[in-house]
C-alpha positions as semicolon CSV with decimal commas, in nm:
position;residue;x (nm);y (nm);z (nm)
1;X;0,000;0,000;0,000
2;X;0,141;0,339;-0,101
3;X;0,206;0,579;0,183
4;X;0,107;0,947;0,198
5;X;0,244;1,193;0,455
6;X;0,039;1,507;0,521
7;X;0,204;1,796;0,704
8;X;-0,049;1,991;0,909
9;X;-0,383;1,894;1,061
10;X;-0,584;2,202;0,968
11;X;-0,894;2,188;0,748
12;X;-0,706;2,136;0,420
13;X;-0,491;1,860;0,569
14;X;-0,791;1,687;0,725
15;X;-0,980;1,711;0,397
16;X;-0,692;1,563;0,196
17;X;-0,658;1,285;0,454
18;X;-1,027;1,194;0,424
19;X;-1,019;1,168;0,045
20;X;-0,689;0,980;0,026
21;X;-0,793;0,748;0,307
22;X;-1,113;0,668;0,118
23;X;-0,901;0,595;-0,191
24;X;-0,719;0,324;0,003
25;X;-0,383;0,486;0,074
26;X;-0,185;0,456;0,397
27;X;-0,218;0,813;0,524
28;X;-0,049;0,977;0,822
29;X;-0,107;1,336;0,929
30;X;0,170;1,513;1,124
31;X;0,043;1,804;1,333
32;X;0,277;2,043;1,514
33;X;0,033;2,130;1,792
34;X;-0,114;1,902;2,058
35;X;-0,459;1,906;1,898
36;X;-0,585;1,885;1,541
37;X;-0,775;2,159;1,359
38;X;-0,506;2,415;1,280
39;X;-0,642;2,759;1,359
40;X;-0,976;2,606;1,462
41;X;-0,862;2,514;1,810
42;X;-1,057;2,551;2,133
43;X;-0,977;2,742;2,451
44;X;-1,151;2,619;2,766
45;X;-1,132;2,800;3,097
46;X;-1,347;2,803;3,410
47;X;-1,645;2,645;3,233
48;X;-1,620;2,876;2,929
49;X;-1,548;2,740;2,581
50;X;-1,410;2,959;2,300
51;X;-1,348;2,894;1,932
52;X;-0,995;3,030;1,892
53;X;-1,020;3,057;1,513
54;X;-1,316;3,060;1,271
55;X;-1,653;3,155;1,418
56;X;-1,862;3,219;1,105
57;X;-2,022;2,911;0,946
58;X;-2,098;3,030;0,593
59;X;-2,159;2,836;0,270
60;X;-2,334;2,539;0,435
61;X;-2,373;2,375;0,094
62;X;-1,993;2,332;0,071
63;X;-1,987;2,140;0,397
64;X;-2,283;1,925;0,293
65;X;-2,110;1,846;-0,035
66;X;-1,800;1,738;0,157
67;X;-1,997;1,506;0,385
68;X;-2,198;1,371;0,092
69;X;-1,871;1,259;-0,070
70;X;-1,843;1,012;0,220
71;X;-2,207;0,911;0,233
72;X;-2,272;1,134;0,533
73;X;-2,457;1,451;0,633
74;X;-2,349;1,724;0,872
75;X;-2,640;1,621;1,097
76;X;-2,468;1,285;1,147
77;X;-2,205;1,472;1,348
78;X;-2,341;1,800;1,481
79;X;-2,647;2,021;1,513
80;X;-2,665;2,338;1,304
81;X;-2,853;2,647;1,417
82;X;-2,933;2,923;1,167
83;X;-2,879;3,263;1,326
84;X;-3,142;3,534;1,300
85;X;-3,015;3,796;1,270
86;X;-2,713;3,659;1,093
87;X;-2,523;3,952;1,239
88;X;-2,572;4,311;1,353
89;X;-2,352;4,607;1,266
90;X;-2,320;4,914;1,489
91;X;-2,227;5,242;1,322
92;X;-2,254;5,459;1,631
93;X;-2,450;5,492;1,958
94;X;-2,784;5,313;1,920
95;X;-2,732;5,314;1,544
96;X;-2,729;4,957;1,414
97;X;-2,858;4,753;1,124
98;X;-2,931;4,380;1,143
99;X;-2,907;4,136;0,854
100;X;-3,207;3,908;0,885
101;X;-3,219;3,537;0,805
102;X;-3,515;3,635;0,584
103;X;-3,359;3,805;0,280
104;X;-3,686;3,982;0,200
105;X;-3,672;4,155;0,538
106;X;-3,317;4,269;0,463
107;X;-3,433;4,409;0,129
108;X;-3,709;4,596;0,313
109;X;-3,454;4,727;0,565
110;X;-3,242;4,865;0,281
111;X;-3,543;5,027;0,117
112;X;-3,651;5,188;0,443
113;X;-3,305;5,339;0,496
114;X;-3,255;5,451;0,134
115;X;-3,543;5,447;-0,117
116;X;-3,439;5,256;-0,429
117;X;-3,170;5,056;-0,253
118;X;-3,405;4,762;-0,195
119;X;-3,452;4,710;-0,569
120;X;-3,076;4,741;-0,621
121;X;-3,008;4,482;-0,350
122;X;-3,258;4,238;-0,500
123;X;-3,093;4,258;-0,842
124;X;-2,746;4,257;-0,690
125;X;-2,821;3,932;-0,508
126;X;-2,951;3,771;-0,828
127;X;-2,620;3,852;-0,994
128;X;-2,437;3,732;-0,684
129;X;-2,624;3,400;-0,699
130;X;-2,523;3,348;-1,062
131;X;-2,161;3,422;-0,974
132;X;-2,180;3,189;-0,676
133;X;-2,298;2,902;-0,892
134;X;-2,023;2,970;-1,147
135;X;-1,758;2,992;-0,874
136;X;-1,869;2,685;-0,681
137;X;-1,979;2,462;-0,969
138;X;-1,730;2,560;-1,238
139;X;-1,420;2,723;-1,093
140;X;-1,344;2,656;-0,727
141;X;-1,226;2,295;-0,766
142;X;-0,979;2,380;-1,043
143;X;-0,611;2,336;-0,948
144;X;-0,504;2,689;-1,052
145;X;-0,266;2,581;-1,328
146;X;-0,357;2,832;-1,600
147;X;-0,588;3,110;-1,709
148;X;-0,775;2,866;-1,930
149;X;-0,945;2,725;-1,621
150;X;-1,136;3,053;-1,600
151;X;-1,230;3,082;-1,966
152;X;-1,585;2,956;-2,016
153;X;-1,907;3,109;-2,150
154;X;-2,023;3,211;-1,801
155;X;-1,706;3,406;-1,717
156;X;-1,661;3,555;-2,064
157;X;-2,014;3,695;-2,039
158;X;-1,912;3,868;-1,716
159;X;-1,562;3,977;-1,806
160;X;-1,639;4,336;-1,704
161;X;-1,691;4,213;-1,347
162;X;-1,321;4,131;-1,329
163;X;-1,235;4,488;-1,432
164;X;-1,460;4,676;-1,188
165;X;-1,421;4,660;-0,811
166;X;-1,707;4,555;-0,590
167;X;-1,669;4,881;-0,396
168;X;-1,697;5,095;-0,709
169;X;-2,013;4,917;-0,820
170;X;-2,180;4,945;-0,479
171;X;-2,087;5,308;-0,427
172;X;-2,223;5,406;-0,769
173;X;-2,562;5,272;-0,671
174;X;-2,587;5,317;-0,293
175;X;-2,545;5,649;-0,114
176;X;-2,595;5,554;0,250
177;X;-2,258;5,469;0,406
178;X;-2,411;5,210;0,636
179;X;-2,562;5,014;0,349
180;X;-2,238;5,043;0,153
181;X;-2,043;4,892;0,438
182;X;-2,292;4,609;0,487
183;X;-2,245;4,508;0,123
184;X;-1,868;4,554;0,132
185;X;-1,821;4,364;0,457
186;X;-1,844;4,004;0,323
187;X;-1,544;4,039;0,091
188;X;-1,331;4,106;0,398
189;X;-1,349;3,726;0,438
190;X;-1,147;3,713;0,116
191;X;-0,877;3,919;0,285
192;X;-0,886;4,220;0,056
193;X;-1,002;4,580;0,040
194;X;-1,339;4,605;-0,138
195;X;-1,181;4,869;-0,362
196;X;-0,933;4,607;-0,492
197;X;-1,170;4,310;-0,506
198;X;-1,326;4,233;-0,846
199;X;-1,704;4,267;-0,867
200;X;-1,727;3,899;-0,959
201;X;-1,665;3,822;-0,591
202;X;-2,006;3,964;-0,502
203;X;-2,095;3,595;-0,471
204;X;-1,993;3,639;-0,108
205;X;-2,303;3,857;-0,061
206;X;-2,518;3,565;-0,177
207;X;-2,340;3,339;0,072
208;X;-2,405;3,598;0,342
209;X;-2,762;3,715;0,287
210;X;-2,924;3,417;0,114
211;X;-2,742;3,105;0,234
212;X;-2,714;3,260;0,576
213;X;-2,502;3,247;0,889
214;X;-2,504;2,929;1,098
215;X;-2,366;2,803;1,428
216;X;-2,254;2,453;1,523
217;X;-2,397;2,368;1,864
218;X;-2,093;2,324;2,086
219;X;-1,869;2,534;1,861
220;X;-1,676;2,510;1,535
221;X;-1,453;2,236;1,669
222;X;-1,744;2,003;1,601
223;X;-1,647;2,027;1,233
224;X;-1,289;1,926;1,313
225;X;-1,410;1,628;1,515
226;X;-1,640;1,521;1,232
227;X;-1,359;1,528;0,976
228;X;-1,123;1,340;1,207
229;X;-1,389;1,074;1,263
230;X;-1,435;1,027;0,888
231;X;-1,059;1,005;0,832
232;X;-1,009;0,756;1,114
233;X;-1,285;0,544;0,963
234;X;-1,058;0,498;0,662
235;X;-0,756;0,412;0,875
236;X;-0,587;0,754;0,867
237;X;-0,332;0,794;1,146
238;X;-0,270;1,120;1,331
239;X;0,051;1,216;1,512
240;X;0,025;1,535;1,718
241;X;0,311;1,731;1,875
242;X;0,502;1,643;1,558
243;X;0,722;1,930;1,441
244;X;0,843;1,863;1,087
245;X;1,208;1,964;1,052
246;X;1,265;1,881;0,686
247;X;1,129;1,715;0,376
248;X;1,370;1,442;0,266
249;X;1,450;1,433;-0,106
250;X;1,621;1,195;-0,344
251;X;1,677;1,330;-0,695
252;X;1,346;1,467;-0,826
253;X;1,139;1,297;-0,555
254;X;1,036;1,378;-0,202
255;X;1,086;1,051;-0,019
256;X;0,992;1,131;0,340
257;X;0,993;1,371;0,629
258;X;1,206;1,422;0,937
259;X;1,018;1,526;1,249
260;X;1,067;1,560;1,621
261;X;0,850;1,618;1,921
262;X;0,735;1,981;1,919
263;X;0,886;2,049;2,261
264;X;1,222;1,932;2,128
265;X;1,196;2,087;1,782
266;X;1,432;2,380;1,836
267;X;1,719;2,147;1,910
268;X;1,585;1,888;1,667
269;X;1,642;1,620;1,929
270;X;1,493;1,273;1,898
271;X;1,443;1,330;1,527
272;X;1,247;1,060;1,342
273;X;1,266;1,001;0,967
274;X;0,966;0,839;0,800
275;X;0,942;0,751;0,433
276;X;0,648;0,829;0,206
277;X;0,550;0,782;-0,159
278;X;0,376;1,120;-0,165
279;X;0,377;1,432;0,052
280;X;0,114;1,703;0,087
281;X;0,194;2,007;0,298
282;X;-0,110;2,185;0,436
283;X;0,109;2,391;0,666
284;X;0,187;2,756;0,590
285;X;0,323;2,749;0,233
286;X;0,621;2,972;0,309
287;X;0,715;2,758;0,608
288;X;0,678;2,438;0,406
289;X;0,929;2,568;0,155
290;X;1,184;2,625;0,432
291;X;1,171;2,248;0,492
292;X;1,340;2,206;0,153
293;X;1,683;2,289;0,023
294;X;1,666;2,627;-0,163
295;X;1,707;2,458;-0,502
296;X;1,380;2,270;-0,450
297;X;1,168;2,569;-0,349
298;X;0,902;2,717;-0,574
299;X;0,946;3,073;-0,453
300;X;1,215;3,301;-0,315
301;X;1,200;3,520;-0,006
302;X;1,172;3,816;-0,239
303;X;0,859;3,667;-0,393
304;X;0,690;3,626;-0,054
305;X;0,789;3,976;0,059
306;X;0,602;4,121;-0,240
307;X;0,275;3,931;-0,184
308;X;-0,025;4,119;-0,051
309;X;-0,139;3,938;0,262
310;X;-0,478;3,928;0,421
311;X;-0,490;4,064;0,775
312;X;-0,359;3,920;1,092
313;X;-0,568;3,975;1,403
314;X;-0,570;4,096;1,758
315;X;-0,797;3,853;1,942
316;X;-0,943;3,843;2,290
317;X;-1,125;3,556;2,462
318;X;-1,335;3,699;2,742
319;X;-1,555;3,558;3,016
320;X;-1,832;3,787;3,150
321;X;-2,003;3,722;3,483
322;X;-2,350;3,813;3,353
323;X;-2,569;3,771;3,045
324;X;-2,539;4,059;2,798
325;X;-2,902;4,127;2,721
326;X;-2,971;4,267;2,375
327;X;-2,640;4,174;2,212
328;X;-2,643;3,970;1,888
329;X;-2,441;3,650;1,846
330;X;-2,228;3,814;1,574
331;X;-2,186;4,188;1,623
332;X;-1,961;4,416;1,421
333;X;-1,854;4,758;1,538
334;X;-1,811;4,991;1,242
335;X;-1,828;5,308;1,449
336;X;-1,491;5,408;1,305
337;X;-1,362;5,503;0,962
338;X;-1,385;5,192;0,739
339;X;-1,145;5,324;0,474
340;X;-0,890;5,456;0,725
341;X;-0,872;5,121;0,902
342;X;-0,826;4,931;0,575
343;X;-0,540;5,164;0,485
344;X;-0,357;5,064;0,806
345;X;-0,375;4,703;0,688
346;X;-0,297;4,728;0,318
347;X;-0,143;5,066;0,233
348;X;0,081;5,178;0,517
349;X;0,089;4,889;0,767
350;X;0,056;5,019;1,122
351;X;-0,154;4,976;1,431
352;X;-0,490;5,157;1,384
353;X;-0,589;5,439;1,618
354;X;-0,960;5,360;1,625
355;X;-1,011;5,018;1,468
356;X;-1,319;4,846;1,343
357;X;-1,372;4,526;1,539
358;X;-1,593;4,221;1,560
359;X;-1,752;4,049;1,856
360;X;-1,877;3,692;1,873
361;X;-2,107;3,612;2,166
362;X;-2,185;3,246;2,095
363;X;-2,339;3,174;2,436
364;X;-2,624;3,405;2,332
365;X;-2,731;3,123;2,098
366;X;-2,564;2,827;2,265
367;X;-2,577;2,830;2,648
368;X;-2,353;2,520;2,663
369;X;-2,052;2,744;2,594
370;X;-2,063;2,938;2,922
371;X;-2,166;2,872;3,283
372;X;-2,528;2,952;3,365
373;X;-2,592;3,324;3,388
374;X;-2,262;3,412;3,222
375;X;-2,150;3,507;2,869
376;X;-1,846;3,420;2,660
377;X;-1,712;3,650;2,391
378;X;-1,443;3,657;2,125
379;X;-1,327;3,997;1,998
380;X;-1,125;4,041;1,681
381;X;-0,947;4,347;1,542
382;X;-0,812;4,299;1,188
383;X;-0,454;4,430;1,173
384;X;-0,170;4,425;0,922
385;X;0,047;4,117;0,908
386;X;0,404;4,166;1,027
387;X;0,335;4,414;1,306
388;X;0,504;4,381;1,643
389;X;0,251;4,340;1,922
390;X;0,324;4,416;2,287
391;X;0,141;4,357;2,618
392;X;0,074;4,732;2,636
393;X;-0,092;4,735;2,294
394;X;-0,304;4,437;2,383
395;X;-0,426;4,602;2,703
396;X;-0,496;4,940;2,541
397;X;-0,702;4,791;2,257
398;X;-0,900;4,576;2,499
399;X;-0,995;4,878;2,709
400;X;-1,096;5,062;2,392
401;X;-1,317;4,769;2,287
402;X;-1,499;4,767;2,620
403;X;-1,553;5,143;2,612
404;X;-1,690;5,140;2,258
405;X;-1,925;4,849;2,326
406;X;-2,074;5,050;2,610
407;X;-2,097;5,365;2,397
408;X;-2,262;5,199;2,098
409;X;-2,488;4,937;2,256
410;X;-2,560;5,093;2,596
411;X;-2,469;4,762;2,759
412;X;-2,236;4,787;3,060
413;X;-1,953;4,536;3,022
414;X;-1,635;4,677;3,177
415;X;-1,735;4,584;3,532
416;X;-1,833;4,229;3,438
417;X;-1,506;4,089;3,298
418;X;-1,406;3,772;3,481
419;X;-1,095;3,714;3,270
420;X;-0,947;3,771;2,928
421;X;-0,682;3,601;2,720
422;X;-0,529;3,764;2,414
423;X;-0,381;3,628;2,093
424;X;-0,212;3,818;1,813
425;X;0,057;3,836;1,544
426;X;0,336;3,675;1,744
427;X;0,110;3,386;1,845
428;X;0,015;3,314;1,483
429;X;0,384;3,298;1,399
430;X;0,468;3,072;1,691
431;X;0,171;2,836;1,677
432;X;0,120;2,807;1,301
433;X;0,448;2,923;1,144
434;X;0,229;3,184;0,975
435;X;0,431;3,409;0,744
436;X;0,442;3,754;0,908
437;X;0,180;3,624;1,150
438;X;-0,096;3,636;0,889
439;X;-0,431;3,498;1,001
440;X;-0,615;3,465;0,668
441;X;-0,361;3,383;0,398
442;X;-0,317;3,584;0,080
443;X;-0,539;3,874;-0,014
444;X;-0,776;3,783;-0,300
445;X;-0,691;4,079;-0,522
446;X;-0,706;4,026;-0,898
447;X;-0,331;3,968;-0,933
448;X;-0,347;3,695;-0,666
449;X;-0,656;3,507;-0,772
450;X;-0,701;3,159;-0,920
451;X;-0,404;3,062;-1,140
452;X;-0,206;3,361;-1,009
453;X;-0,185;3,216;-0,659
454;X;0,119;3,014;-0,546
455;X;0,104;2,680;-0,727
456;X;-0,007;2,360;-0,558
457;X;0,251;2,153;-0,743
458;X;0,616;2,173;-0,642
459;X;0,802;2,247;-0,966
460;X;1,104;2,035;-0,881
461;X;0,960;1,742;-0,688
462;X;0,681;1,565;-0,871
463;X;0,533;1,404;-0,562
464;X;0,509;1,712;-0,338
465;X;0,198;1,931;-0,325
466;X;0,085;2,229;-0,118
467;X;-0,267;2,287;0,009
468;X;-0,435;2,548;0,228
469;X;-0,509;2,918;0,240
470;X;-0,193;3,036;0,060
471;X;-0,280;2,846;-0,257
472;X;-0,604;2,773;-0,444
473;X;-0,888;2,837;-0,387
474;X;-0,793;3,081;-0,108
475;X;-0,870;3,183;0,251
476;X;-1,161;3,059;0,459
477;X;-1,284;2,726;0,593
478;X;-1,482;2,610;0,286
479;X;-1,194;2,697;0,046
480;X;-0,947;2,514;0,274
481;X;-1,160;2,200;0,264
482;X;-1,181;2,227;-0,115
483;X;-0,805;2,284;-0,135
484;X;-0,747;1,954;0,043
485;X;-0,985;1,779;-0,195
486;X;-0,804;1,918;-0,499
487;X;-0,465;1,814;-0,360
488;X;-0,594;1,465;-0,282
489;X;-0,728;1,433;-0,637
490;X;-0,395;1,531;-0,793
491;X;-0,202;1,305;-0,555
492;X;-0,433;1,012;-0,624
493;X;-0,381;1,038;-0,999
494;X;-0,004;1,064;-0,964
495;X;0,011;0,767;-0,727
496;X;-0,201;0,559;-0,962
497;X;-0,056;0,657;-1,298
498;X;0,285;0,802;-1,207
């Protein structure tokens, strides 16, 4: 039986393991951390449970398609709850707009705020649905080898949507800044400024407003556990606390990996070499290349330094000693300058003075995540990758978050904090080998989309592939799962036919 080694137990690695295990290969996943899931780890403290990474469950059809490939449904593993509202955005004191689970209500909300905008939104979402179907059914599972993957009647008919930005289109038709920001917000999941994101990516608005926002009862780690269970059913083996030190090569082949226990990795003590017929790295692409001799790498340091990266994040995991009445499960605080904040991420990287931020209060929906009568929260500030964070910065931003929640919502929170734990750029670098501490991979600007992303195939070693958020299809949980599927498909063909 041919042996496959997968570096990294995040969503792309787990996905690849499931598909290759089903195909009958001897698959082992090597994960640096003590638990699987990559960024989707869990923090538990004093009866509180926090998703450390992804908190938005969007594109439920992608997950169902994944499970269907194995004769399963998501309901075989976890309970899904559709959120209503999907999220709420505050623009100032007592000035918020909610995005309903009922798209017709959202259209009516737009129309009430700005006459004529409801009709625009309805047509915009029809176009977004068409783009979504093209992206998901025709494009997203392509391996990103050439521009010809994108050339088809559906994309040719919409070529102008690759020339115009989503921001330009929205701002030509919508005057109210709040409505503009609601429509521009979803592309932030693609890790790019709306002004540099092609209009074609409006399909994210369809995912948002029509397919809706969901929550896994018990937290996002339920998805990790489901994927692990599927993989184990096919005999996939998992080794945690396994820090990969190098990819072993012989001529034009990768023949194995050398790894050591994570706690010993700096000194590379107790190193173990294990052979493999094929290797897939779902770890950070840049890091994976450092496991190779320079002559075997796809890209130079200069190449990586010139890429436009999606944001990193300043995160806080907070336990409150009371229920926060009136707060929505997903709440965004856009009571600051949207454009100014984006400039601090993409144009002149620096810490923002008054950042936009996001709050997840999952125990509002799911009481199992906090002790009775208490609330758990995750706060996230998008920041530029590569910044140096300090304890002082972390404390100052946290105090600002508490103050602005009180100002905008009228809910007193500062006197109810039981504890907080923070996580930022340096942690992403340490825990995930993330290049410059990025949290979301590469920005999906036009020059870094599809076939213009870093290639999955190593150019020098025919049996080494890369998967994950720094290659196709891009950042996010559904794309990561698809990336693993694509890699597994390529690997399977090479193992079978050479």
